[in-house]
Structures are given as C-alpha cells and as structure tokens.
N, C-alpha and C positions, 0 to 999 in steps of 0.2 A: 381423895380416894385414889390410890395408885394400884392398878391391877396389871400384872404381867400375864400375858397369854403366850404359852409355849407350844410350838408346833413342830412337826416332824420335818426332817430333811431327806427322808428315805423314800425312794420312788419305785423300787423294784419289788414286785409281788412274788417273793421267793424265787424259785426257778421256773415259774410259769411263763416267763417271757412277757407278762403283762405289767402294766403300770399301777402303782398305788400312790399313797401320799396322804394329804390332808383331805378330810371330807368337808366340802365347802360350807354346808349348812351349819356344821358344828362350830365353825369359826364365825360365820356371819350373824347368826341369831344372838349368841352371847355378846359379840362385839357391839352390836347396836343397842342391846339392853344396857350394857355398861356405859356406852357413850351417851345414851339418852338419860342415864342416871347421873351424868356429870363426872364420870370417872376419867382419870388420865390413864390411857391404855398404852402399854409398851408391848411390842411384838418381838419374840425371839425364837430362834431355831438353833440346832446344834452347829450348822454351817453358816448361818446368816444368809441374807438375800431372800430370793423368792422360794417359798416352800413348794414342793410339787403338789399339784392338785389331783386327787383321784379322778380320773376321767368319768367314772360312773356318777360322781357327785354333781356333774354339770349336765347330765342327761335331763331331758324335759320332765320326767317323772320325779326327779330329785330336787327340782327347784322349788323355792318357797318365797314368800314376800321378802324375807331377809336376804336371800341370795340375789333376788332381783334388785333390791335396794343397793346391794354391794356393786352389782354390775354397772349401775348408773352413778356410782360414787367415785370420782377420780381420785379424791384424797385418800380414801380407804384403800383403793387399789394400789396407789403408790406406796402407802405404808406397808401393805402386805408384801409388795415386791422388794422391799428394802428392810427386812427384819434384821435385828441385831444378832450377834453371836451370843448364845446363852452363857458362855463362860465369862462374859464381861459383867454379869450381874450377881448381886447377892441379896439375901432375904431381907436385909434391913432397909432396902430401897422401896419395898412394896408392902401393901396391906393384905394382898391375896394373890394367889396364882391360879390360873385356869388352863387346863389342858384339853383342847379339842382333839377329837379322834380322827378316824380314818385308820387303815391298817398300818400305816407307816410307823407309828410309835412303838409297835411291837418289836420292830427290828432295831431302831436307834434309841429312842428316849428311855425305853425300859432298861437299857444297859448303860446309858450315858452317865458318866461319873459326875458331871456338872449338874445334871437334872436330879440325880440322887441326892447330892449334897444340898441343892437348893430346897428340895422338898423336906428333907430332914431338918434343915435350919428354919424353914417356915413353921413347921409344926412345933419345934422346940421354942420358938418365939411366940407361940400361941396365935399364929396367923393361919387362916383357912386355906385349904387346898381343895380344888374341885377338878374333876376329870369326867369326861363323858365318852360312852361307847367303847372303843378300843383303848382309849387313853387311860382308864384305870390300870392298864398294863404297866404304867410307869411306877406303880406302887410295888412292883414285884420284889425289889431289893431294899425297900424302906423298912428300917427297924426302929423300934422304940428304944428308950434308954436301957431297958432290961435285956436288950438283944433279941427279943421276940419280934416277929413281923408286926408292923404297925397296924395292919388290918385285923390281927388276931382278936377275936371277940367283938369285932365291930360290924355293924350292919353295912353291907356294901352291895353294889350292883355293877354291872358292866355288860358288854356284849355277850349274849348267852350262847351256850353251845348249840342250841337249836337254831338260833339266828345264823351262826357261822356255818352250820350244816346247810341251811337254806341258801346261803351265799355260795356254797360249793367250795369252801376254802378250808375246811377242817384239816386236811392233810397238807396244806400249803403254809399256813401260819406257823411261826416258831413256837407258839404256845397258845392255848385257849384261855381267854380272860377269865371265864367262869371257873374253870378248873384251877387256875393259878390262885384266884382269890380264896377258893375253898381250901386248897392245899396250905395256904398261909394262915389258915384259921379264921378267915372271914365268915361272917354269917351272911351268905349270899341270898339275895332275894331278887325276884324278877316278875315282870308282868308277861302277858302273852307276847309272842313275837311281834316286833315293830310298834308296840304300844308304849306310850310315855311312862317312864318309871324312874324315880330317883330315891336315893337314900341319903339321909344326913345323920351322921353320928359324930358329935363333937365338932371338931375342926374339919372333918372329912366329908365331902359331898361327892357322890358318884351318880352318874346317869347311865341308863342301860343302852341306849341306841340313838340314832340321829333324831328321832322324834322327841327325845328327852333333853336336847341341848338347851332350849330356852328355859325349861324348868330348872335345870341344873344351874344356869346362870342366875335365875331369879332367887334360888335358894342361897347362892353365894352373896348376892346383894343383901338379902335379908339378914345374913350373919353380920355383914359389915355395917349395916345401918341400925 
C-alpha cells in the first residue's frame, strides 16, 4: 500500500504579516494511521524540504496524542524535514494520495500544475484522493473528462465559511473553501463548527476541519482495503 501525502510549501498568511503552513494534526493523525496499517508513506511538497508548520497548530490547545507521538518520533520528524519535490512523482507510483490542510494549500497547491496533474491522473486511474480542512481547496481546478469540475454533483466538505469567520481570516484567504466547492457544483455538507465531519463520494474523500483528519484517513484506508 503506497500512499503519497502532499503538503504545502507556503508560509505567508496573505498580507497579514503572520505565518501559516501545514496544520500539524492534519499531518500527524493520518500519518500514524497509515503507518500503523502497514502503508509505505511518501511525503512531498511543491518545493521539497521542510514544509512550514502553522504556529497555531503547535499551541497547547491544538496538540493531540498524534502530534505528541510525532514530537517524540525522530524518524518521522526527519522524514517531514526532507520531503521530496512533488514534480518528481506520478500517479502510477501510488495507490492513493492524501492532502493535509492548514491555510497554506489555498495559495500554492490549489494552483500548482503538478498537483493538478497528479490529482487528475489519480482519479483517471481509479485511485482515491483524500483532502482535509483547507486542503479540499486543491480540487479548485480539477476537471472530469467532460470538462466539468470534478466535484460537480458530488458530496463534499471542507473548512466552512463559519469556521473561517471564527478564525478571523475570511478577508485574508484567497478564496473560501466552502464557496469554491459550491461554485464548482459540489453538494457541500458540514457539521457544526469544529466538529468531525467527512464525506465520501466514489474516489473522493473530504474532511471538514482538523477534528476530521483521523476520520478522513480512516475512510481512505477503508477504500484501499
């Protein structure tokens, strides 16, 4: 079982002067679920090397058993610090791809031609794609064979407008995940703010927020197994 995890290389939170990047829980929880299931995990980012970590995701109230396991895992920390460049991989090498969130993907991965090509090739090869929180933003430019957005008519979720408002970033992000999914024809569903919620529709698995990261990964494993 070969799983590619694709993370952001973007660290600037718009023009706010603040930092963003990868939300650590959304990496750590899926990483260990995949690892404990016996998967071979490859980590990639647009630029390679260490992805920026959203500083808010390492605050005490954001830590979880998975992030604490990661902090004590020298091997995993070395792997994350040395991600490969996304351009060096193709869909035929993997059984599935998983995109953790954080705000970073809205700026780089949503527009990255290598990410767009990878996702389209995975889906064309009947291989699942999973994304959690802000990472469903990577689906923004993914089209089906008929030219329509891939999410059109599909049940999807992702970071909600109300959660973005609660985070105070509605006017800073380049686009709102919920709005984009709806504009592309997706049947958007959500739970209450910060509550776990996932949607599976065929090969596509999406999770709403950081609390949904483990469930998103579990749903991907269920499809693979």
